[in-house]
C-alpha positions in Angstrom: 90.2 132.9 223.5 93.2 133.4 225.7 95.3 131.7 223.0 94.3 134.2 220.3 97.2 136.1 218.8 97.3 139.8 218.1 96.9 138.9 214.4 93.7 136.9 215.2 92.3 139.9 217.1 93.1 142.3 214.3 91.6 140.0 211.7 88.3 139.7 213.7 88.7 136.0 214.3 88.3 136.5 218.1 84.9 138.2 217.5 83.8 135.3 215.2 84.9 132.8 217.9 82.8 134.6 220.5 79.8 134.4 218.1 80.0 130.7 217.7 80.7 130.1 221.4 77.5 131.9 222.5 75.0 129.7 224.3 71.8 131.8 224.1 70.1 134.0 221.5 70.7 136.9 223.8 74.5 136.3 223.8 74.4 136.0 220.0 72.6 139.3 219.7 75.0 140.9 222.2 78.1 139.6 220.4 76.8 140.6 217.0 76.2 144.1 218.1 75.6 146.4 215.0 77.9 144.3 212.6 75.9 143.6 209.5 77.7 140.3 208.6 77.1 139.0 212.1 73.5 140.1 212.1 72.9 138.2 208.8 74.5 135.0 210.3 72.3 135.2 213.4 69.1 135.9 211.3 69.9 132.9 209.1 70.5 130.7 212.1 67.3 131.8 213.7 65.3 131.2 210.5 66.7 127.8 210.0 66.1 126.8 213.6 62.6 128.1 214.0 60.8 127.7 210.6 60.5 124.0 209.6 60.2 124.8 205.9 63.3 126.9 206.0 65.2 124.1 207.8 64.0 121.6 205.1 65.1 124.0 202.4 68.4 124.6 204.1 69.0 120.8 204.5 68.0 120.2 200.9 70.4 123.0 199.8 73.2 121.4 201.9 72.5 118.0 200.3 72.5 119.6 196.9 75.9 121.2 197.7 77.2 117.8 198.8 75.9 116.0 195.8 77.1 118.8 193.5 80.6 118.6 195.1 80.6 114.8 194.8 79.5 115.0 191.1 82.2 117.6 190.5 84.9 115.4 192.1 83.6 112.4 190.1 83.6 114.4 186.9 87.2 115.6 187.6 88.2 112.0 188.3 86.5 110.9 185.1 88.2 113.6 183.1 91.6 112.7 184.6 91.0 109.0 183.7 89.9 109.9 180.2 93.0 112.1 179.8 95.1 109.3 181.0 93.4 106.8 178.7 93.8 109.1 175.7 97.5 109.5 176.5 97.9 105.8 176.7 96.0 105.5 173.4 98.3 108.0 171.7 101.3 106.1 173.1 99.8 102.8 171.7 99.2 104.5 168.3 102.8 105.7 168.3 104.0 102.2 169.1 101.8 100.7 166.4 103.2 103.2 163.9 106.7 102.1 164.9 105.8 98.5 164.6 104.3 99.0 161.2 107.5 100.8 160.1 109.6 97.9 161.4 107.3 95.5 159.7 107.7 97.3 156.4 111.5 97.2 156.9 111.3 93.5 157.6 109.2 92.9 154.5 111.8 94.7 152.4 114.6 92.6 154.0 112.5 89.5 153.3 112.0 90.5 149.7 115.8 91.1 149.3 116.5 87.7 151.0 114.1 85.9 148.6 115.8 87.6 145.7 119.2 86.5 147.0 117.8 83.0 147.5 116.5 82.9 144.0 119.9 84.0 142.7 121.6 81.3 144.8 119.2 78.7 143.5 120.0 79.7 140.0 123.7 79.5 140.7 123.2 76.1 142.3 121.3 74.9 139.2 124.1 76.2 137.0 126.7 74.4 139.2 124.6 71.2 139.1 124.4 71.4 135.3 128.2 71.9 135.2 128.7 69.0 137.6 126.5 66.8 135.4 128.5 67.8 132.3 131.7 67.1 134.1 130.4 63.7 135.3 129.3 62.9 131.7 132.8 63.8 130.4 134.4 61.8 133.3 132.2 58.7 132.5 133.1 59.0 128.9 136.8 59.3 129.7 136.6 56.3 132.1 134.9 54.3 129.4 137.7 55.3 126.9 140.3 54.4 129.5 138.6 51.1 130.2 138.5 50.4 126.5 142.2 51.3 126.1 143.1 49.1 129.1 141.1 46.2 127.5 142.8 46.7 124.1 146.2 47.0 125.8 145.6 43.8 127.8 144.5 42.0 124.6 147.6 43.3 122.8 149.8 42.1 125.7 148.2 38.7 125.6 148.7 38.6 121.8 152.4 39.4 122.3 152.8 36.8 124.9 151.0 34.2 122.8 153.2 35.0 119.8 156.5 35.2 121.7 156.9 38.9 121.5 158.1 41.1 124.4 155.0 42.9 125.7 157.1 45.9 126.9 157.8 46.7 123.2 154.1 47.2 122.7 153.9 49.9 125.4 156.5 52.0 123.6 154.5 52.1 120.4 
């Protein structure tokens, strides 16, 4: 009480401190004086301390307040968790939409790549066909060359056998 500031005194806190520091009912009544609020507090304290039913009712009310406060806190925690979960769900949905968009882009690229592959296969088939034609021509030319070489050799042998100069045959 000695530590009370002037502000504490002007706000009535010193008077309330005296009320709660009282040791007897007589001190309580004396401190309360004619102040209606103090008188109501004292009456309530008296009722709760002297009537068992009132004490039980008061204790039940206090338990109800505690349970209600706990339920309120639990509900607020649940609402916060739900809000957080909904936020995460929305983020996940957004990521899923982005992934689907990327997948559509990848499918389109895959389709383009398949089309290019088909074009490349077609070009390869054309090139193979041209190569086969070129090989066929080459084989034909090689056969003609081989035939010409054989005929040239036979003619050279004929010239040698008949005393003719084989170099003359090459000029024909």
